[in-house]
Residue, then its C-alpha position, 0 to 999 in steps of 0.5 A: m461510511d462511503i469513505l471506506i469504499p475508496i480506502g478499501l479499493g486503495f487497499h486492494i490496489n496495493l495488495i495486487v501490486f504487492i502479490a505482483a511484486k512477489i510473483c516476480k521473485q521480489t523480496d518482502e523489502k522490496s515489494l513494500y518499496i514498489c507499494l510505497i512508490a505506488f503510493v507516492v505515485a497516486l498521491l502526486t496524481s491527486f495533487f495534479n488532478e483538479a477538484w472531485l477526482g483528485m480528492g477521490i484519488g487522494v482517498i485511494s492513495l490513503g488506503m494504499l499507505l494503510f496497506v504499507i503501514v499494516t504490512r510492514v507491522i506484519i512483516s516486522l512481527g514475523n521477523r521478530k518472532n522468527t529471531f526468538t525461536k532460533 
């Protein structure tokens, strides 16, 4: 149960990154790309850190990846719904 806290933290961090990108007038695709870059940076940072700190950052990056996957699915479903209604 304790592993859900850093995963949720990573999810919310990437949500904030996504909202910041949207505030800067980015499209959904570019905002998700920025979130994916943030995930890769966090994952690489976890490899360079040692022991428990690196493992914690790795779990946080898992939450960031989860956000990218969930948001991509939601955006894809939204785009598919819009093409059927036209």
